[in-house]
N, C-alpha and C positions, 0 to 999 in steps of 0.2 A: 066457829069463825065469827069474829065481830063484824059489826056493820061497816066500819071503815075498811077492814080487810076485804070485804065483799065488794065495796065500791072501787077499791084500788084494783082488785082482780078484774072486775068488769071493765074498768077503764083500760087496763092493759090489753085485754082481749079486743076491745073496740079499736084501740090504736093499732094493733097488729092487723086486724082485718081492713081497717080504713087506709093504712099507709103501705101495706105490703103489696107488691106487684104480683103478677102471675108467676107461677113456678118457672116458666120459660117464656120469653118474648123477644122477638127480633129487635135489633137496634135500628133506629131511624137513621137514614143516611142523608135526609134532606133532599131527596130526589123528587122532581116534579111529579105530582099525582101519585105519590107512593102511598101504599096501604100496608100496614103490618098485618100479616096473615099467618095462620097455622092451617095447613091443608093436609088432608089424608088422600093419598092416591097411589097409583101404580107408576113406577118409573118406566118410561117407554122410549123407544127409538122413534123420533119424530118423523123421519122419512118413511118408516114402516107404517105408522099410524095414518099419515096423510096420503101416501102414494101406493101403499101395499108392497113396496119394495123392501123386503125385510132381510137383514143380515143376521147371521148367528151372533150370539152374545152382544146384541145391539151395536155391532160394528167394532167391538173391542176398544171403545173410547175414541173412535175416529168419526163418529156421527153425532149430530146434536141430539140431546135427550130432552125429554119433557116429563110432565107429571099429568097423568090422566085421572081426574077425580071421579068419585062414584056417581056424581051427577052428569058426567059426560064432558065436562070442561077440560080442554087440553091447554096446559100452560107450557110455554117455552122456558126451560130451566136454563137461564142465561148467565148466571154469575154465582160465584162462591163468596165466602167471607173475606177473601183477599181482594183488595182493590185492583181493578183491571185484569182479573184472572178468572177463567172459567172454572166450572166445577165438575167436568167430566171425570177426572180422576177420583173425585170424592164419591160419586154416585153410580158409576158404571157397574160396579159389583152388585148394585141393587136392581139392575135392569130386570123387568118382569115381576118385581116384588113390590109389595105395598109398603110405603113409608109414611111417616108423619113429618112434614116439612115445616120449619119455622123460618119465616123470612119476610120479604117484601114483594109486593107486586107494584109495577108502574105501568100505566097505560097512557097511550097517546096515539091518535090517528087509528083507532080500532085495533091496535096491537097491544097485547099484555105480555110483559116479561116477568118471570119469577126469579127472584134472587134468593136462593136458599142459603141461609146462614148456618143452620144446623138441622139435623134430622135424627129421627129414631125409628127403629124397625118394629116397635110395638108400643102400645099405650103405656106400659110400665117399664119400657126400656130406657136405657141411658141415652142422653143427647150426644150426638157426634158432630163436632165442629167441622165445617167445610173449609179446612185450612190445608188440605193436601198439597196444593201448589206451593204455599208458603213454606211448608215443612221441607218439601223436596228442594225448593230453590235455596233455602238456607243451608241445607246439607251440601249441595253442589258448590256453594260459594264459601263454605266454612265460616258462617256467621250465625249468631244466635237467632233462633226463629222468632223471638219476641223483641228483637232489636230494631233500631231505626232503619238499618240497611234493608232488612227484609220487609219492613212496613212500606218502604218506598223502593221496592225491588225494581220497578220500572225505570227509576233514575240510576240504578246501580248495576244493571244487567249489561254485560259486554255485548250480547247480541243486539239489544235495543240500542245501545250506544253506537254500535257499528252501523246499524240501519239508519240512525239519525245522521251520522257522519256522512254516509253515502247519499242519502236522499233528502236530507233536511228535516226539520221538525214536523212539517206538514206533508212530507213525501213529495215535495215539488222539484227537487234537484234531479 
C-alpha cells in the first residue's frame, strides 16, 4: 500500500470516528433541564417500591412504572416516544426484568422524570422503540403509523375532541 493510500485510509478512519455518533442515542426534545441518558435498571411498580403495596404483574399496566438502577436510584418512567402518551404498554411486560433504557431525564423542583424513547433487554439485544401507543392508535383510527394524523394524535382523537368540546381547552367549562 502506497503512502497516499495509507493517508487516505487513516483520514477515512479518523472521519468515521470523529463524526459518527453513538450506536444509539435519544433524541433531544428541547425540554427544560433535559439530559440524554442511557440507564440500566429493573422495571418496577412505583407504588410497590415506595409503599410496599405490591400488585401481581405490576398491576397489569394500571399502575405507574419506574426504573430502579443498580445504584439504588428510582426514576419515574413517565413518557414514551409518542408525544403526550405514556409508555405503560411498552414496558409493562418487562416488569421485574432488567432493561437498558435510552431516553431523557428532566428535573425540576427535586423531581426527576424519565422519558424512555427505546429500550433493549440485553447489552447485545436489539433496541425496541416505545411507540406502542402510536401503533395502537393508528390501527384503531385506520391511519398510517408514520403519518401526520398519528404524529398529532391528540389533535385527531375523537375522545380528546369530545372532552375539549365538553370542558374547553383548559377544562374550564
